[in-house]
All heavy atoms as an XYZ file, in Angstrom:
916
protein
N      13.949      2.905    -23.484
C      13.483      4.284    -23.502
C      12.573      4.591    -22.320
O      12.709      5.626    -21.674
C      12.696      4.533    -24.787
C      13.541      4.648    -26.027
C      12.684      4.943    -27.226
O      11.562      4.441    -27.331
N      13.198      5.739    -28.138
N      11.608      3.716    -22.090
C      10.660      3.893    -20.998
C      10.603      2.610    -20.194
O      10.574      1.518    -20.765
C       9.258      4.252    -21.516
C       8.244      4.284    -20.371
C       9.287      5.609    -22.241
N      10.590      2.754    -18.892
C      10.469      1.594    -18.006
C       9.241      1.785    -17.110
O       9.006      2.876    -16.596
C      11.703      1.441    -17.135
C      12.993      1.191    -17.896
C      13.578      2.467    -18.480
O      13.574      3.509    -17.835
N      14.075      2.392    -19.709
N       8.516      0.703    -16.949
C       7.413      0.664    -15.997
C       7.784     -0.337    -14.916
O       8.141     -1.482    -15.226
C       6.114      0.234    -16.669
C       5.587      1.088    -17.819
C       4.245      0.559    -18.303
C       5.464      2.538    -17.410
N       7.709      0.076    -13.671
C       8.099     -0.795    -12.566
C       6.949     -0.868    -11.569
O       6.550      0.151    -10.998
C       9.365     -0.280    -11.865
C       9.725     -1.188    -10.690
C      10.527     -0.209    -12.859
N       6.447     -2.085    -11.392
C       5.379     -2.292    -10.421
C       5.973     -2.602     -9.056
O       7.072     -3.163     -8.943
C       4.474     -3.466    -10.815
C       3.775     -3.325    -12.147
C       4.487     -4.073    -13.242
O       5.713     -4.253    -13.122
O       3.836     -4.483    -14.218
N       5.222     -2.284     -8.034
C       5.614     -2.628     -6.669
C       4.349     -2.696     -5.818
O       3.272     -2.285     -6.251
C       6.584     -1.591     -6.103
O       5.986     -0.302     -6.060
N       4.509     -3.234     -4.621
C       3.408     -3.259     -3.674
C       2.750     -4.602     -3.482
O       1.872     -4.744     -2.631
N       3.146     -5.589     -4.251
C       2.539     -6.900     -4.091
C       3.070     -7.601     -2.851
O       3.949     -7.098     -2.144
N       2.511     -8.765     -2.588
C       2.955     -9.557     -1.448
C       1.906    -10.562     -1.044
O       0.968    -10.840     -1.789
N       2.080    -11.096      0.144
C       1.156    -12.074      0.705
C       0.189    -11.334      1.628
O       0.615    -10.654      2.560
C       1.925    -13.142      1.479
C       1.092    -14.197      2.201
C       0.271    -15.003      1.203
C       2.003    -15.103      3.019
N      -1.101    -11.481      1.350
C      -2.125    -10.758      2.090
C      -3.232    -11.737      2.468
O      -3.555    -12.647      1.697
C      -2.721     -9.610      1.253
C      -3.663     -8.764      2.085
C      -1.616     -8.747      0.653
N      -3.809    -11.535      3.632
C      -4.927    -12.380      4.035
C      -6.204    -11.955      3.320
O      -6.388    -10.773      2.968
C      -5.134    -12.283      5.536
C      -4.110    -13.054      6.354
C      -4.499    -13.163      7.815
O      -5.155    -12.283      8.353
N      -4.088    -14.254      8.450
N      -7.066    -12.904      3.121
C      -8.369    -12.600      2.528
C      -9.071    -11.539      3.370
O      -9.026    -11.569      4.605
C      -9.204    -13.859      2.447
N      -9.686    -10.614      2.658
C     -10.350     -9.499      3.332
C      -9.463     -8.286      3.500
O      -9.954     -7.198      3.830
N      -8.175     -8.461      3.288
C      -7.235     -7.359      3.436
C      -7.170     -6.487      2.197
O      -7.948     -6.654      1.243
N      -6.238     -5.561      2.225
C      -6.075     -4.600      1.131
C      -4.612     -4.506      0.730
O      -3.716     -4.818      1.519
C      -6.565     -3.208      1.559
O      -7.920     -3.215      1.887
N      -4.422     -4.062     -0.485
C      -3.072     -3.827     -0.977
C      -3.145     -2.697     -1.992
O      -4.172     -2.513     -2.660
C      -2.493     -5.120     -1.604
C      -3.241     -5.492     -2.876
C      -1.015     -5.003     -1.853
N      -2.091     -1.921     -2.080
C      -2.007     -0.877     -3.104
C      -0.785     -1.147     -3.967
O       0.353     -1.146     -3.477
C      -1.927      0.523     -2.513
C      -2.060      1.606     -3.583
C      -2.100      3.013     -3.035
N      -0.764      3.526     -2.760
C      -0.466      4.825     -2.725
N      -1.407      5.723     -2.972
N       0.763      5.219     -2.432
N      -1.043     -1.359     -5.217
C       0.028     -1.577     -6.181
C       0.380     -0.253     -6.839
O      -0.488      0.590     -7.070
C      -0.410     -2.588     -7.241
C      -0.965     -3.915     -6.719
C      -1.325     -4.822     -7.899
C      -0.005     -4.587     -5.787
N       1.646     -0.102     -7.148
C       2.125      1.101     -7.822
C       2.795      0.714     -9.126
O       3.411     -0.347     -9.230
C       3.129      1.850     -6.957
O       2.562      2.262     -5.735
N       2.682      1.598    -10.082
C       3.349      1.423    -11.373
C       4.036      2.747    -11.689
O       3.371      3.726    -12.032
C       2.339      1.061    -12.452
S       3.008      1.034    -14.129
N       5.345      2.759    -11.535
C       6.117      3.973    -11.747
C       6.786      3.946    -13.108
O       7.469      2.972    -13.444
C       7.164      4.122    -10.652
N       6.579      4.996    -13.862
C       7.164      5.093    -15.195
C       8.345      6.044    -15.177
O       8.325      7.068    -14.483
C       6.121      5.585    -16.185
N       9.363      5.699    -15.931
C      10.543      6.557    -16.032
C      11.135      6.437    -17.425
O      10.850      5.488    -18.150
C      11.580      6.183    -14.971
O      12.029      4.855    -15.179
N      11.972      7.401    -17.777
C      12.624      7.360    -19.076
C      12.243      8.556    -19.921
O      11.902      9.616    -19.415
N      12.269      8.351    -21.211
C      12.055      9.437    -22.172
C      10.564      9.658    -22.420
O      10.036      9.450    -23.497
C      12.763      9.094    -23.484
O      14.130      8.840    -23.272
N       9.889     10.127    -21.390
C       8.439     10.262    -21.418
C       8.033     11.661    -21.824
O       8.457     12.632    -21.199
C       7.846      9.925    -20.039
C       8.180      8.483    -19.647
C       6.328     10.148    -20.041
C       7.871      8.156    -18.216
N       7.199     11.749    -22.844
C       6.560     13.015    -23.173
C       5.213     13.108    -22.468
O       4.890     14.092    -21.834
C       6.393     13.164    -24.685
C       5.708     14.441    -25.086
C       6.396     15.632    -25.058
C       4.371     14.441    -25.478
C       5.770     16.823    -25.409
C       3.741     15.617    -25.830
C       4.440     16.815    -25.794
N       4.434     12.051    -22.599
C       3.156     11.981    -21.887
C       2.750     10.526    -21.742
O       3.077      9.688    -22.576
C       2.065     12.762    -22.611
O       1.782     12.189    -23.870
N       2.059     10.242    -20.655
C       1.521      8.896    -20.439
C       0.026      8.972    -20.685
O      -0.674      9.710    -19.986
C       1.822      8.395    -19.026
C       3.328      8.360    -18.791
C       1.206      7.004    -18.820
C       3.711      8.008    -17.367
N      -0.440      8.249    -21.628
C      -1.850      8.302    -21.981
C      -2.586      7.230    -21.184
O      -2.577      7.244    -19.980
C      -1.990      8.231    -23.487
C      -1.257      9.416    -24.130
O      -1.233     10.527    -23.591
N      -0.606      9.175    -25.245
N      -3.209      6.308    -21.786
C      -3.939      5.294    -21.029
C      -2.984      4.373    -20.290
O      -1.911      4.033    -20.790
C      -4.828      4.473    -21.953
N      -3.376      3.980    -19.094
C      -2.631      2.994    -18.318
C      -3.607      1.920    -17.876
O      -4.700      2.215    -17.392
C      -1.948      3.612    -17.093
C      -1.219      2.531    -16.292
C      -0.967      4.697    -17.515
N      -3.194      0.680    -18.068
C      -4.051     -0.445    -17.712
C      -3.358     -1.304    -16.664
O      -2.129     -1.380    -16.630
C      -4.290     -1.363    -18.926
C      -4.588     -0.608    -20.194
O      -5.493      0.228    -20.186
O      -3.885     -0.884    -21.193
N      -4.173     -1.972    -15.880
C      -3.655     -3.038    -15.019
C      -4.261     -4.353    -15.502
O      -5.478     -4.444    -15.717
C      -4.031     -2.813    -13.563
C      -3.188     -1.812    -12.866
C      -3.433     -0.474    -12.702
C      -1.942     -2.056    -12.196
N      -2.432      0.118    -11.998
C      -1.497     -0.838    -11.665
C      -1.162     -3.197    -11.996
C      -0.308     -0.708    -10.945
C       0.022     -3.079    -11.284
C       0.437     -1.843    -10.762
N      -3.402     -5.333    -15.655
C      -3.803     -6.684    -16.005
C      -3.383     -7.614    -14.873
O      -2.523     -7.272    -14.054
C      -3.098     -7.150    -17.285
C      -3.587     -6.523    -18.561
C      -3.237     -5.229    -18.912
C      -4.374     -7.256    -19.455
C      -3.671     -4.656    -20.102
C      -4.806     -6.697    -20.641
C      -4.455     -5.399    -20.958
O      -4.882     -4.858    -22.138
N      -3.953     -8.796    -14.873
C      -3.479     -9.824    -13.962
C      -3.497    -11.172    -14.674
O      -4.278    -11.388    -15.599
C      -4.309     -9.889    -12.692
C      -5.734    -10.371    -12.870
C      -6.478    -10.316    -11.537
N      -7.865    -10.766    -11.668
C      -8.745    -10.714    -10.686
N      -8.390    -10.242     -9.487
N      -9.988    -11.143    -10.884
N      -2.620    -12.036    -14.204
C      -2.548    -13.386    -14.757
C      -2.383    -14.362    -13.622
O      -1.360    -14.350    -12.929
C      -1.413    -13.516    -15.761
C      -1.421    -14.840    -16.495
C      -0.520    -14.834    -17.714
O       0.382    -14.011    -17.841
N      -0.775    -15.741    -18.634
N      -3.388    -15.196    -13.459
C      -3.351    -16.240    -12.443
C      -2.735    -17.485    -13.056
O      -2.747    -17.666    -14.280
C      -4.765    -16.522    -11.945
N      -2.201    -18.373    -12.227
C      -1.582    -19.596    -12.750
C      -2.551    -20.385    -13.627
O      -3.699    -20.631    -13.232
C      -1.226    -20.376    -11.482
C      -1.078    -19.332    -10.429
C      -2.082    -18.272    -10.770
N      -2.089    -20.727    -14.802
C      -2.894    -21.529    -15.709
C      -4.000    -20.778    -16.422
O      -4.806    -21.387    -17.128
N      -4.037    -19.460    -16.243
C      -5.098    -18.670    -16.871
C      -4.508    -17.609    -17.784
O      -3.334    -17.260    -17.686
C      -5.983    -18.021    -15.807
C      -6.763    -19.014    -14.966
C      -7.754    -18.307    -14.075
C      -8.599    -19.303    -13.298
N      -9.606    -18.621    -12.421
N      -5.362    -17.096    -18.648
C      -4.934    -16.031    -19.544
C      -4.848    -14.708    -18.791
O      -5.519    -14.493    -17.788
C      -5.915    -15.905    -20.709
C      -5.851    -17.052    -21.697
C      -6.713    -16.791    -22.923
O      -7.747    -16.134    -22.843
N      -6.258    -17.283    -24.069
N      -4.019    -13.836    -19.308
C      -3.924    -12.501    -18.743
C      -5.234    -11.774    -18.993
O      -5.768    -11.824    -20.103
C      -2.756    -11.744    -19.378
C      -2.395    -10.455    -18.695
C      -1.117     -9.859    -19.268
N       0.037    -10.712    -19.027
C       1.295    -10.342    -19.252
N       1.543     -9.114    -19.719
N       2.281    -11.171    -19.029
N      -5.742    -11.104    -17.977
C      -7.001    -10.398    -18.111
C      -6.857     -8.941    -17.678
O      -6.133     -8.625    -16.737
C      -8.115    -11.074    -17.285
C      -7.904    -11.050    -15.790
C      -9.119    -11.469    -14.991
O     -10.257    -11.381    -15.496
O      -8.920    -11.870    -13.817
N      -7.582     -8.090    -18.383
C      -7.613     -6.674    -18.052
C      -8.538     -6.465    -16.857
O      -9.674     -6.937    -16.872
C      -8.112     -5.879    -19.258
C      -8.343     -4.389    -19.068
C      -7.039     -3.674    -18.801
C      -9.025     -3.805    -20.313
N      -8.040     -5.775    -15.836
C      -8.888     -5.532    -14.662
C      -9.286     -4.070    -14.512
O     -10.342     -3.777    -13.946
C      -8.234     -6.045    -13.367
C      -8.076     -7.557    -13.398
C      -6.886     -5.385    -13.116
N      -8.454     -3.149    -14.999
C      -8.793     -1.736    -14.824
C      -7.975     -0.896    -15.788
O      -6.857     -1.277    -16.145
C      -8.513     -1.282    -13.390
N      -8.536      0.231    -16.196
C      -7.734      1.186    -16.951
C      -8.139      2.598    -16.601
O      -9.241      2.853    -16.096
C      -7.794      0.930    -18.459
C      -9.080      1.331    -19.131
C      -9.340      2.655    -19.454
C     -10.025      0.378    -19.463
C     -10.511      3.013    -20.090
C     -11.200      0.725    -20.115
C     -11.450      2.049    -20.406
N      -7.214      3.505    -16.884
C      -7.446      4.917    -16.637
C      -6.883      5.697    -17.814
O      -5.786      5.412    -18.290
C      -6.826      5.372    -15.294
C      -7.192      6.814    -14.981
C      -5.313      5.162    -15.278
C      -6.905      7.196    -13.529
N      -7.648      6.669    -18.294
C      -7.216      7.460    -19.432
C      -6.441      8.688    -18.960
O      -6.321      8.941    -17.764
C      -8.419      7.892    -20.271
O      -9.241      8.754    -19.459
C      -9.243      6.688    -20.717
N      -5.953      9.441    -19.918
C      -5.158     10.618    -19.585
C      -5.991     11.673    -18.854
O      -5.449     12.442    -18.065
C      -4.550     11.226    -20.843
O      -5.563     11.542    -21.784
N      -7.296     11.685    -19.080
C      -8.140     12.671    -18.397
C      -8.768     12.113    -17.124
O      -9.607     12.761    -16.508
C      -9.230     13.196    -19.330
C     -10.227     12.130    -19.740
O     -10.070     10.963    -19.320
O     -11.162     12.449    -20.496
N      -8.339     10.909    -16.732
C      -8.788     10.348    -15.469
C     -10.026      9.475    -15.527
O     -10.477      8.988    -14.494
N     -10.556      9.248    -16.701
C     -11.691      8.336    -16.821
C     -11.230      6.915    -16.527
O     -10.141      6.514    -16.928
C     -12.288      8.414    -18.232
O     -12.770      9.706    -18.495
N     -12.073      6.174    -15.845
C     -11.698      4.825    -15.429
C     -12.763      3.814    -15.834
O     -13.921      4.162    -16.066
C     -11.511      4.745    -13.908
O     -12.750      5.098    -13.267
C     -10.428      5.695    -13.429
N     -12.343      2.580    -15.897
C     -13.275      1.485    -16.105
C     -12.669      0.222    -15.524
O     -11.431      0.132    -15.377
C     -13.616      1.289    -17.583
C     -14.987      0.657    -17.770
O     -15.626      0.239    -16.805
N     -15.438      0.575    -19.012
N     -13.545     -0.731    -15.203
C     -13.121     -1.927    -14.495
C     -13.792     -3.168    -15.068
O     -14.901     -3.110    -15.593
C     -13.503     -1.825    -13.009
C     -12.907     -0.635    -12.313
C     -13.582      0.579    -12.276
C     -11.657     -0.711    -11.709
C     -13.028      1.683    -11.657
C     -11.100      0.383    -11.079
C     -11.788      1.578    -11.052
O     -11.233      2.668    -10.443
N     -13.104     -4.287    -14.907
C     -13.745     -5.557    -15.210
C     -14.869     -5.784    -14.207
O     -14.771     -5.387    -13.048
C     -12.724     -6.688    -15.126
N     -15.901     -6.438    -14.655
C     -17.048     -6.693    -13.774
C     -16.637     -7.466    -12.525
O     -17.187     -7.258    -11.447
C     -18.131     -7.469    -14.527
C     -18.833     -6.620    -15.574
O     -18.741     -5.370    -15.481
O     -19.460     -7.199    -16.471
N     -15.651     -8.332    -12.668
C     -15.245     -9.192    -11.560
C     -14.570     -8.432    -10.426
O     -14.456     -8.949     -9.311
C     -14.307    -10.291    -12.064
O     -13.149     -9.725    -12.650
N     -14.125     -7.199    -10.698
C     -13.407     -6.449     -9.669
C     -14.070     -5.131     -9.333
O     -13.654     -4.438     -8.383
C     -11.947     -6.185    -10.096
C     -11.259     -7.482    -10.485
C     -11.849     -5.168    -11.229
N     -15.077     -4.776    -10.072
C     -15.734     -3.479     -9.854
C     -16.251     -3.378     -8.424
O     -16.860     -4.300     -7.905
C     -16.899     -3.322    -10.845
C     -17.431     -1.904    -10.954
C     -18.634     -1.882    -11.902
N     -18.315     -2.501    -13.183
C     -17.751     -1.884    -14.198
N     -17.445     -0.603    -14.061
N     -17.516     -2.513    -15.323
N     -15.969     -2.264     -7.804
C     -16.386     -2.049     -6.426
C     -15.301     -2.388     -5.412
O     -15.359     -1.929     -4.268
N     -14.320     -3.177     -5.808
C     -13.220     -3.535     -4.895
C     -11.885     -2.949     -5.351
O     -10.988     -2.746     -4.534
C     -13.077     -5.055     -4.776
C     -14.278     -5.752     -4.202
C     -13.970     -7.223     -3.931
N     -13.595     -7.943     -5.141
C     -12.414     -8.530     -5.328
N     -11.481     -8.478     -4.380
N     -12.173     -9.173     -6.465
N     -11.741     -2.722     -6.647
C     -10.500     -2.189     -7.210
C     -10.701     -0.709     -7.561
O     -11.760     -0.332     -8.081
C     -10.117     -2.933     -8.481
C      -9.574     -4.319     -8.272
C      -9.980     -5.117     -7.223
C      -8.647     -4.837     -9.166
C      -9.475     -6.400     -7.050
C      -8.133     -6.120     -9.006
C      -8.556     -6.907     -7.956
N      -9.684      0.082     -7.293
C      -9.707      1.486     -7.678
C      -8.384      1.846     -8.331
O      -7.334      1.676     -7.719
C      -9.945      2.397     -6.475
O     -11.173      2.043     -5.817
C     -10.023      3.856     -6.924
N      -8.474      2.331     -9.545
C      -7.279      2.773    -10.256
C      -7.195      4.291    -10.180
O      -8.217      4.995    -10.252
C      -7.285      2.275    -11.724
C      -5.949      2.542    -12.403
C      -8.454      2.858    -12.513
C      -5.819      1.880    -13.771
N      -5.990      4.791    -10.011
C      -5.781      6.233     -9.947
C      -4.389      6.540    -10.483
O      -3.573      5.632    -10.678
C      -5.936      6.749     -8.512
O      -4.973      6.141     -7.659
N      -4.127      7.810    -10.719
C      -2.823      8.187    -11.242
C      -2.394      9.527    -10.667
O      -3.215     10.385    -10.370
C      -2.839      8.228    -12.769
C      -3.818      9.204    -13.377
C      -3.969      8.982    -14.881
N      -2.756      9.339    -15.607
C      -2.551      9.061    -16.899
N      -3.476      8.417    -17.591
N      -1.436      9.421    -17.488
N      -1.088      9.653    -10.528
C      -0.462     10.898    -10.115
C       0.434     11.318    -11.268
O       1.541     10.797    -11.428
C       0.335     10.690     -8.825
C       0.948     11.966     -8.286
O       1.184     12.903     -9.082
O       1.213     12.035     -7.081
N      -0.051     12.226    -12.076
C       0.687     12.602    -13.278
C       2.027     13.265    -12.953
O       2.992     13.123    -13.704
C      -0.162     13.526    -14.147
C      -1.364     12.808    -14.747
O      -1.310     11.604    -15.013
N      -2.442     13.532    -14.961
N       2.084     13.968    -11.856
C       3.343     14.625    -11.484
C       4.436     13.615    -11.177
O       5.623     13.898    -11.352
C       3.117     15.536    -10.288
N       4.026     12.441    -10.704
C       4.989     11.396    -10.359
C       5.080     10.308    -11.424
O       5.809      9.340    -11.248
C       4.614     10.760     -9.020
C       4.677     11.707     -7.846
C       4.314     10.987     -6.556
C       4.415     11.925     -5.358
N       4.060     11.242     -4.086
N       4.323     10.462    -12.506
C       4.293      9.420    -13.544
C       3.999      8.049    -12.938
O       4.594      7.040    -13.322
C       5.608      9.376    -14.330
C       5.738     10.531    -15.303
O       4.739     11.117    -15.715
N       6.956     10.868    -15.661
N       3.085      8.029    -12.014
C       2.788      6.797    -11.285
C       1.283      6.525    -11.306
O       0.480      7.443    -11.143
C       3.290      6.884     -9.839
O       4.706      7.086     -9.849
C       2.978      5.607     -9.078
N       0.958      5.283    -11.516
C      -0.423      4.820    -11.487
C      -0.560      3.824    -10.353
O       0.367      3.043    -10.087
C      -0.795      4.174    -12.825
O      -0.591      5.124    -13.876
C      -2.257      3.741    -12.844
N      -1.707      3.840     -9.709
C      -1.939      2.988     -8.550
C      -3.148      2.079     -8.795
O      -4.068      2.424     -9.525
C      -2.207      3.837     -7.305
C      -1.113      4.829     -7.003
C      -1.210      6.152     -7.427
C       0.033      4.440     -6.320
C      -0.210      7.061     -7.165
C       1.043      5.351     -6.050
C       0.918      6.651     -6.477
O       1.920      7.550     -6.214
N      -3.114      0.949     -8.133
C      -4.269      0.059     -8.112
C      -4.521     -0.318     -6.656
O      -3.731     -1.071     -6.074
C      -4.048     -1.183     -8.973
C      -5.276     -2.077     -9.120
C      -6.353     -1.370     -9.944
C      -4.906     -3.406     -9.766
N      -5.563      0.224     -6.101
C      -5.964     -0.103     -4.736
C      -6.913     -1.293     -4.802
O      -7.910     -1.249     -5.537
C      -6.663      1.093     -4.089
C      -7.202      0.833     -2.699
C      -6.110      0.715     -1.649
O      -5.103      1.422     -1.704
N      -6.307     -0.160     -0.676
N      -6.596     -2.321     -4.057
C      -7.425     -3.522     -4.045
C      -7.902     -3.755     -2.623
O      -7.090     -3.949     -1.713
C      -6.658     -4.755     -4.546
C      -5.990     -4.479     -5.897
C      -7.606     -5.943     -4.653
C      -5.115     -5.628     -6.391
N      -9.196     -3.744     -2.442
C      -9.789     -3.962     -1.125
C     -10.545     -5.280     -1.091
O     -10.889     -5.850     -2.127
C     -10.747     -2.811     -0.791
C     -10.044     -1.478     -0.695
O      -8.896     -1.383     -0.249
N     -10.732     -0.422     -1.110
N     -10.798     -5.734      0.118
C     -11.559     -6.968      0.309
C     -11.009     -8.095     -0.574
O     -11.745     -8.728     -1.344
C     -13.037     -6.730      0.016
C     -13.922     -7.873      0.457
O     -13.525     -8.686      1.311
N     -15.106     -7.978     -0.115
N      -9.710     -8.317     -0.456
C      -9.049     -9.317     -1.294
C      -9.641    -10.699     -1.095
O     -10.025    -11.080      0.028
C      -7.557     -9.333     -0.991
C      -6.752     -8.248     -1.697
C      -5.467     -7.951     -0.938
C      -6.444     -8.659     -3.120
N      -9.698    -11.429     -2.197
C     -10.206    -12.802     -2.210
C      -9.109    -13.727     -2.719
O      -8.233    -13.301     -3.478
C     -11.414    -12.891     -3.145
C     -12.549    -11.938     -2.805
C     -13.567    -11.884     -3.928
N     -14.679    -10.974     -3.628
C     -15.606    -10.623     -4.509
N     -15.549    -11.099     -5.741
N     -16.584     -9.802     -4.147
N      -9.147    -14.994     -2.348
C      -8.137    -15.921     -2.861
C      -8.063    -15.931     -4.387
O      -6.972    -16.096     -4.950
C      -8.609    -17.268     -2.308
C      -9.304    -16.914     -1.030
C     -10.001    -15.609     -1.323
N      -9.178    -15.714     -5.051
C      -9.172    -15.727     -6.520
C      -8.511    -14.482     -7.116
O      -8.327    -14.407     -8.337
C     -10.593    -15.872     -7.074
C     -11.587    -14.852     -6.572
C     -12.419    -15.350     -5.398
O     -11.857    -16.070     -4.538
O     -13.610    -15.000     -5.344
N      -8.147    -13.518     -6.283
C      -7.371    -12.373     -6.756
C      -5.885    -12.698     -6.867
O      -5.099    -11.881     -7.367
C      -7.546    -11.170     -5.828
C      -8.962    -10.626     -5.814
O      -9.590    -10.583     -6.893
O      -9.439    -10.256     -4.721
N      -5.493    -13.871     -6.379
C      -4.092    -14.265     -6.464
C      -3.643    -14.309     -7.920
O      -4.242    -15.003     -8.742
C      -3.882    -15.634     -5.806
O      -4.151    -15.528     -4.407
C      -2.460    -16.133     -6.024
N      -2.597    -13.565     -8.228
C      -2.130    -13.453     -9.609
C      -0.891    -12.577     -9.641
O      -0.547    -11.921     -8.644
C      -3.207    -12.837    -10.504
N      -0.245    -12.583    -10.772
C       0.768    -11.568    -11.052
C       0.052    -10.393    -11.709
O      -0.697    -10.586    -12.673
C       1.877    -12.102    -11.968
C       2.901    -10.995    -12.256
C       2.561    -13.311    -11.338
N       0.281     -9.220    -11.173
C      -0.365     -8.010    -11.675
C       0.641     -7.210    -12.497
O       1.752     -6.930    -12.028
C      -0.910     -7.186    -10.516
C      -2.160     -7.782     -9.926
C      -2.111     -8.927     -9.137
C      -3.412     -7.224    -10.182
C      -3.254     -9.501     -8.617
C      -4.570     -7.783     -9.658
C      -4.480     -8.920     -8.883
O      -5.635     -9.481     -8.364
N       0.213     -6.852    -13.689
C       1.072     -6.122    -14.624
C       0.445     -4.773    -14.959
O      -0.769     -4.672    -15.143
C       1.219     -6.889    -15.938
C       1.849     -8.245    -15.826
C       1.064     -9.384    -15.621
C       3.229     -8.406    -15.957
C       1.628    -10.648    -15.531
C       3.808     -9.661    -15.871
C       3.008    -10.776    -15.656
O       3.576    -12.014    -15.587
N       1.281     -3.774    -15.089
C       0.771     -2.526    -15.637
C       1.260     -2.387    -17.076
O       2.315     -2.895    -17.453
C       1.157     -1.312    -14.807
S       2.885     -0.864    -14.810
N       0.455     -1.708    -17.827
C       0.711     -1.485    -19.247
C       0.389     -0.029    -19.543
O      -0.653      0.479    -19.132
C      -0.182     -2.409    -20.085
C      -0.320     -1.988    -21.504
N      -1.422     -1.310    -21.973
C       0.511     -2.143    -22.553
C      -1.275     -1.064    -23.252
N      -0.104     -1.568    -23.640
N       1.297      0.624    -20.227
C       1.083      2.025    -20.518
C       1.202      2.334    -22.003
O       2.009      1.709    -22.706
N       0.399      3.254    -22.438
C       0.491      3.799    -23.785
C       1.169      5.153    -23.642
O       0.589      6.086    -23.081
C      -0.895      3.932    -24.400
C      -0.982      4.301    -25.873
C      -0.332      3.228    -26.730
C      -2.432      4.500    -26.271
N       2.401      5.242    -24.130
C       3.269      6.369    -23.792
C       3.765      7.063    -25.041
O       4.221      6.415    -25.990
C       4.475      5.888    -22.963
C       5.376      7.064    -22.578
C       4.019      5.148    -21.716
N       3.664      8.382    -25.033
C       4.325      9.183    -26.044
C       5.717      9.523    -25.506
O       5.847      9.973    -24.369
C       3.525     10.450    -26.326
N       6.728      9.287    -26.331
C       8.105      9.485    -25.888
C       8.688     10.732    -26.525
O       8.169     11.254    -27.516
C       8.978      8.252    -26.223
C       8.449      7.032    -25.484
C       9.026      8.004    -27.726
N       9.760     11.210    -25.939
C      10.403     12.431    -26.429
C      11.314     12.184    -27.610
O      11.767     13.126    -28.258
C      11.221     13.073    -25.306
O      12.204     12.151    -24.859
C      10.329     13.474    -24.141
N      11.588     10.927    -27.895
C      12.604     10.587    -28.882
C      12.059     10.150    -30.229
O      12.829      9.919    -31.157
C      13.493      9.462    -28.328
O      12.653      8.365    -27.935
C      14.263      9.947    -27.104
N      10.736     10.017    -30.331
C      10.156      9.561    -31.587
C       8.684      9.945    -31.611
O       8.064     10.090    -30.556
C      10.299      8.043    -31.727
N       8.122     10.114    -32.802
C       6.684     10.435    -32.865
C       5.839      9.216    -32.548
O       6.294      8.074    -32.652
C       6.509     10.872    -34.331
C       7.607     10.170    -35.057
C       8.757     10.084    -34.108
N       4.606      9.459    -32.180
C       3.665      8.375    -31.950
C       3.629      7.928    -30.501
O       4.281      8.501    -29.634
N       2.835      6.880    -30.260
C       2.674      6.300    -28.935
C       3.166      4.864    -28.978
O       3.042      4.178    -29.996
C       1.198      6.323    -28.517
C       0.617      7.716    -28.381
C      -0.862      7.682    -28.091
O      -1.556      6.785    -28.616
O      -1.344      8.546    -27.343
N       3.633      4.407    -27.850
C       4.211      3.066    -27.771
C       3.702      2.340    -26.533
O       3.394      2.964    -25.516
C       5.738      3.157    -27.740
C       6.300      3.822    -28.963
C       6.437      5.212    -29.034
C       6.653      3.071    -30.081
C       6.917      5.829    -30.177
C       7.139      3.681    -31.227
C       7.260      5.054    -31.265
O       7.724      5.668    -32.399
N       3.640      1.024    -26.659
C       3.194      0.179    -25.558
C       4.374     -0.252    -24.709
O       5.393     -0.712    -25.239
C       2.504     -1.084    -26.094
C       1.194     -0.784    -26.777
O       0.241     -0.459    -26.067
O       1.149     -0.869    -28.022
N       4.198     -0.127    -23.416
C       5.212     -0.597    -22.478
C       4.548     -1.422    -21.379
O       3.436     -1.118    -20.944
C       5.960      0.588    -21.852
C       6.777      1.359    -22.838
C       6.254      2.468    -23.493
C       8.076      0.946    -23.169
C       6.998      3.169    -24.424
C       8.823      1.642    -24.103
C       8.270      2.750    -24.729
O       9.010      3.426    -25.667
N       5.277     -2.440    -20.947
C       4.798     -3.322    -19.884
C       5.786     -3.321    -18.737
O       7.006     -3.266    -18.936
C       4.661     -4.753    -20.414
C       3.509     -4.952    -21.350
C       3.515     -4.775    -22.704
C       2.201     -5.381    -21.013
N       2.281     -5.074    -23.213
C       1.451     -5.446    -22.205
C       1.566     -5.724    -19.807
C       0.114     -5.833    -22.223
C       0.235     -6.118    -19.841
C      -0.475     -6.166    -21.035
N       5.233     -3.450    -17.544
C       6.079     -3.699    -16.399
C       6.387     -5.175    -16.272
O       5.877     -6.011    -17.024
N       7.209     -5.494    -15.288
C       7.653     -6.870    -15.103
C       6.676     -7.690    -14.258
O       6.786     -8.906    -14.196
C       9.042     -6.892    -14.440
C       9.041     -6.734    -12.920
C       8.671     -5.354    -12.437
O       8.573     -4.398    -13.208
N       8.455     -5.228    -11.126
N       5.741     -7.011    -13.629
C       4.734     -7.701    -12.833
C       5.080     -7.732    -11.357
O       6.246     -7.702    -10.971
N       4.039     -7.785    -10.549
C       4.214     -7.938     -9.104
C       3.202     -8.975     -8.616
O       2.046     -8.966     -9.019
C       4.038     -6.589     -8.366
O       4.332     -6.756     -6.981
C       2.634     -6.019     -8.508
N       3.680     -9.890     -7.793
C       2.857    -11.005     -7.340
C       1.983    -10.580     -6.160
O       2.480     -9.998     -5.186
C       3.731    -12.184     -6.923
C       2.988    -13.358     -6.328
C       2.220    -14.149     -7.360
O       2.740    -14.483     -8.427
N       0.971    -14.480     -7.052
N       0.709    -10.889     -6.254
C      -0.209    -10.746     -5.132
C      -0.736    -12.136     -4.807
O      -1.297    -12.814     -5.677
C      -1.376     -9.799     -5.454
C      -2.385     -9.787     -4.315
C      -0.857     -8.384     -5.717
N      -0.540    -12.547     -3.581
C      -1.015    -13.846     -3.123
C      -1.950    -13.627     -1.949
O      -1.573    -12.974     -0.972
C       0.151    -14.751     -2.705
O       1.051    -14.908     -3.810
C      -0.362    -16.123     -2.274
N      -3.155    -14.155     -2.076
C      -4.169    -13.967     -1.048
C      -4.402    -15.293     -0.351
O      -4.775    -16.285     -0.997
C      -5.485    -13.446     -1.647
C      -6.495    -13.162     -0.534
C      -5.228    -12.179     -2.463
N      -4.179    -15.323      0.932
C      -4.383    -16.546      1.706
C      -5.768    -16.534      2.333
O      -6.276    -15.503      2.755
C      -3.317    -16.648      2.800
O      -3.433    -15.565      3.710
N      -6.362    -17.714      2.375
C      -7.722    -17.819      2.914
C      -7.701    -18.125      4.398
O      -6.682    -18.399      4.990
C      -8.488    -18.893      2.161
O      -7.803    -20.118      2.240
């Protein structure tokens, strides 16, 4: 019904920047909260940022000041700008959306497939 597709990852040098995108498509009525998570090798998935439907944002302490989450409602796309990348930012980044669909009542959770960010020192 709904697909979330991340893009923008890759190999980046420490100190560099990257912008990840999460594009939603399908039977979307509205996209409510959208979160970005990351999972490093051997570690649990962790929440790094979220944005609500009215644009309120919050960040994990470990990324605050370097990560910026934003959304373009017209494009059903959420972005994660990452600046001053560090080797410890290396992870697969996933977006997660709470979406109201046109085909059923209520809200549903959807995940993207993830995009790899690798930071070289």
